[in-house]
C-alpha positions as CSV (number, residue, x, y, z in Angstrom):
1,X,-9.0,7.8,-20.2
2,X,-9.2,8.6,-16.6
3,X,-6.2,7.8,-14.4
4,X,-6.0,5.7,-11.3
5,X,-3.0,5.8,-9.0
6,X,-2.7,2.7,-6.8
7,X,-0.5,2.6,-3.7
8,X,1.7,-0.5,-3.2
9,X,2.1,-1.3,0.5
10,X,-1.1,-2.4,2.2
11,X,-3.1,-2.0,-1.0
12,X,-1.5,-4.5,-3.4
13,X,1.3,-5.8,-1.2
14,X,0.8,-7.1,2.3
15,X,3.7,-5.4,4.1
16,X,1.8,-5.1,7.4
17,X,1.4,-8.9,7.8
18,X,5.1,-9.6,7.1
19,X,6.1,-6.8,9.5
20,X,3.9,-8.1,12.3
21,X,5.2,-11.7,11.8
22,X,8.8,-10.7,11.9
23,X,8.3,-8.5,15.0
24,X,6.4,-11.2,16.8
25,X,9.1,-13.8,16.0
26,X,12.0,-11.5,17.0
27,X,10.5,-10.1,20.1
28,X,8.6,-13.2,21.3
29,X,5.3,-11.3,21.1
30,X,1.8,-12.4,20.1
31,X,0.4,-9.1,18.7
32,X,-2.5,-9.8,16.4
33,X,-3.9,-7.8,13.4
34,X,-6.9,-7.1,15.8
35,X,-4.5,-5.4,18.2
36,X,-3.4,-3.0,15.4
37,X,-7.0,-1.8,14.7
38,X,-6.7,2.0,14.6
39,X,-3.0,2.1,15.5
40,X,0.5,1.2,14.5
41,X,3.0,-1.3,15.9
42,X,5.4,1.6,16.9
43,X,2.6,3.1,18.9
44,X,1.9,-0.2,20.8
45,X,5.6,-0.6,21.5
46,X,7.1,2.9,21.5
47,X,10.3,1.7,23.3
48,X,11.0,-0.5,20.2
49,X,10.3,2.1,17.5
50,X,13.8,2.1,16.1
51,X,13.8,-1.7,15.8
52,X,10.3,-1.7,14.3
53,X,11.4,0.8,11.6
54,X,14.6,-1.1,10.9
55,X,12.6,-3.9,9.3
56,X,11.4,-1.5,6.7
57,X,14.9,-0.3,6.0
58,X,16.1,-3.8,5.2
59,X,16.7,-3.7,1.4
60,X,15.1,-7.2,1.1
61,X,12.0,-6.6,3.2
62,X,9.7,-5.6,0.3
63,X,10.9,-8.3,-2.1
64,X,8.8,-11.3,-1.0
65,X,5.5,-9.7,0.2
66,X,2.3,-11.5,-0.3
67,X,0.0,-10.1,-3.1
68,X,-3.3,-8.8,-1.8
69,X,-6.0,-11.2,-2.8
70,X,-7.8,-10.2,-6.1
71,X,-5.5,-7.2,-6.8
72,X,-3.9,-8.7,-9.9
73,X,-7.1,-9.7,-11.7
74,X,-9.0,-6.4,-10.8
75,X,-6.0,-4.3,-11.9
76,X,-5.9,-6.2,-15.2
77,X,-9.6,-5.4,-15.7
78,X,-9.1,-1.7,-14.8
79,X,-6.4,-1.3,-17.4
80,X,-9.1,-2.0,-20.1
81,X,-10.9,1.2,-19.0
82,X,-8.4,3.4,-17.2
83,X,-4.7,4.4,-17.2
84,X,-3.3,2.6,-14.1
85,X,-0.2,3.7,-12.2
86,X,1.3,1.9,-9.2
87,X,2.7,4.5,-6.8
88,X,4.7,4.1,-3.7
89,X,6.1,6.7,-1.3
90,X,9.5,4.9,-1.5
91,X,11.4,8.0,-0.4
92,X,10.5,7.1,3.2
93,X,12.7,3.9,2.8
94,X,15.0,4.5,-0.2
95,X,16.7,1.1,0.3
96,X,13.4,-0.4,-0.9
97,X,13.6,0.8,-4.5
98,X,15.1,-2.4,-6.0
99,X,13.0,-4.8,-4.0
100,X,9.8,-2.9,-4.8
101,X,10.6,-2.7,-8.5
102,X,11.5,-6.4,-8.7
103,X,8.3,-7.3,-6.8
104,X,6.2,-5.2,-9.2
105,X,7.8,-6.7,-12.2
106,X,7.2,-10.2,-10.9
107,X,3.6,-9.8,-9.8
108,X,2.3,-6.9,-12.0
109,X,4.5,-7.4,-15.1
110,X,1.4,-6.9,-17.3
111,X,1.7,-3.2,-16.4
112,X,4.1,-1.0,-18.3
113,X,7.1,-0.3,-15.9
114,X,6.9,3.3,-16.9
115,X,3.7,3.3,-14.9
116,X,5.6,2.5,-11.7
117,X,5.9,5.8,-9.7
118,X,8.4,6.0,-6.9
119,X,7.9,9.3,-5.0
120,X,7.6,11.0,-1.7
121,X,4.7,13.4,-1.7
122,X,1.9,11.9,-3.7
123,X,0.3,15.3,-4.3
124,X,2.6,15.4,-7.3
125,X,0.5,12.7,-9.0
126,X,-1.7,13.8,-11.9
127,X,-4.5,11.2,-11.5
128,X,-8.2,11.3,-11.1
129,X,-8.2,8.7,-8.3
130,X,-5.7,7.6,-5.7
131,X,-6.3,4.3,-3.9
132,X,-4.2,4.4,-0.7
133,X,-4.3,3.1,2.9
134,X,-2.8,6.3,4.3
135,X,-5.1,9.4,4.4
136,X,-2.1,11.7,4.6
137,X,-1.7,11.2,0.9
138,X,-5.1,12.6,0.2
139,X,-4.5,16.0,1.9
140,X,-3.0,17.8,-1.1
141,X,-4.0,15.3,-3.9
142,X,-6.1,17.0,-6.5
143,X,-8.1,13.9,-7.5
144,X,-10.4,11.7,-5.4
145,X,-8.9,9.8,-2.6
146,X,-10.2,6.3,-2.0
147,X,-9.2,4.7,1.3
148,X,-8.2,1.1,1.1
149,X,-9.0,-0.5,4.4
150,X,-6.1,-1.6,6.6
151,X,-5.9,-2.2,10.4
152,X,-4.2,1.1,11.1
153,X,-6.9,3.2,9.3
154,X,-10.0,1.5,10.8
155,X,-10.9,4.7,12.7
156,X,-10.6,7.1,9.7
157,X,-13.8,8.6,8.4
158,X,-14.6,11.2,5.8
159,X,-13.3,9.3,2.8
160,X,-14.7,6.9,0.2
161,X,-13.6,3.5,1.5
162,X,-13.0,0.1,-0.1
163,X,-12.4,-3.0,2.0
164,X,-11.0,-5.3,-0.7
165,X,-10.4,-5.6,-4.4
166,X,-13.9,-6.8,-5.2
167,X,-15.1,-3.5,-3.8
168,X,-12.6,-1.7,-6.0
169,X,-13.9,-3.5,-9.0
170,X,-17.5,-2.6,-8.1
171,X,-16.5,1.1,-7.6
172,X,-14.8,1.5,-10.9
173,X,-16.4,-1.1,-13.2
174,X,-20.1,-1.2,-12.3
């Protein structure tokens, strides 16, 4: 079977929406998802970069993220034809391990927990495909990178792109 590695944040877990809501609440802002097209919150508000990153360092931040629409059903279907691994560059925020693991067990408990990969550099992955929202993970990855659309990557070109989980399903199962 071919292997598919699937990123967690912004691919199956909506970390960006929670991050934006918390920031807007705490700093009395009204930044929208549209405002983030092609950029990041820390670029829009560079004077608050430390505060923006501190949300992600909170051990509980990743525990209650919304599940990306359609991801559970499509991943269940993918497991019938592929080996599926959920991978996250958790070394960027090591305090996230427990929350991410618990979130994965709750929402993707149908996957073998041995297929949860917590890493830093995703080039270490031995998979045929990597679905990710961040193109930096494709640079040294030996398989095919598939860019999952997120506001911050809207200007990225040169990669196979999927906009939602129905497009992932068509790409792999049609």
